[in-house]
C-alpha angles and dihedrals in degrees: 000000000000123000109219124214119218096260095047092047091051091051089050090050090050088052090054091048093052101044095109095248134056118287130194117214116195121208114191139164141129124301112293094008090127100255096135092051094045092050091048092051092046095048091045093053090048094050091046088054089054103262122141101238137158131193115215112179122205090224089081086077099061108130112254114276088239088053092049088049093050093049093046092244104114092103090059098043109154096039116123095259093055092071132072092244095173091053092052090048090052092050094052090047092053091045090051104040104033106039093158092076130088104238129194119201132190125256129212116228110203089198091060094033085224140095123251115216125232093008101129119061123207110192123210093248092057105120097185129040115191115200125185134190148120103265105040089121101035107134098219135089124308097008094054090074091062094075090059090056095049121087088200135356122201125198117219113213128184131167111286095235092058093044089054092047090053093047092052092048092048092053094048090049090058095051108276121132119246089256092049091046094052095043088052092045094053097032124044094004093051094049088052091046090055087052092053096045091058089061095056095094088065091062122105090220148358123241122197106188119213 
């Protein structure tokens, strides 16, 4: 599997945005690998260069916090079964197969720890949809359908120590104590990271952000 440098990755993204039909590019990786930041930077540069691009994160399909609490899943939030995977697949299929429609997608708000419906607009003239999330390459239903809807999928990879540091800092930033942050980082988050890492061989390329 090829590792793409930033310039080559950008050129490949431009190619997807100018194919003459709508393309969907997936960006995946373990929690805190930097996939959200990379996807935001990539779509921002593409837009600045005049391309019609939209960013649609998978995190908008987190189950509501109240639902997780009701189901007893709040402690494992972020695991595959704590998302509306079928809903996310349906969105990607709509974006891929019916590009003439105006589509509205949900956005996850970390401050609220909940999703906000119809927050991201994808106009009919968008030629490249970038989607990012942990489970784009997971080989189990319903996630396995996603790979068939992506033109390409890139796996973001960083050193594990850096990823752990970022996770602990993120948890503290959103109100967890140092002890709670560490427990979450090396507990639920680490279990999810191992699931995601096992999907890396299915990616088209590796991205190692600077």
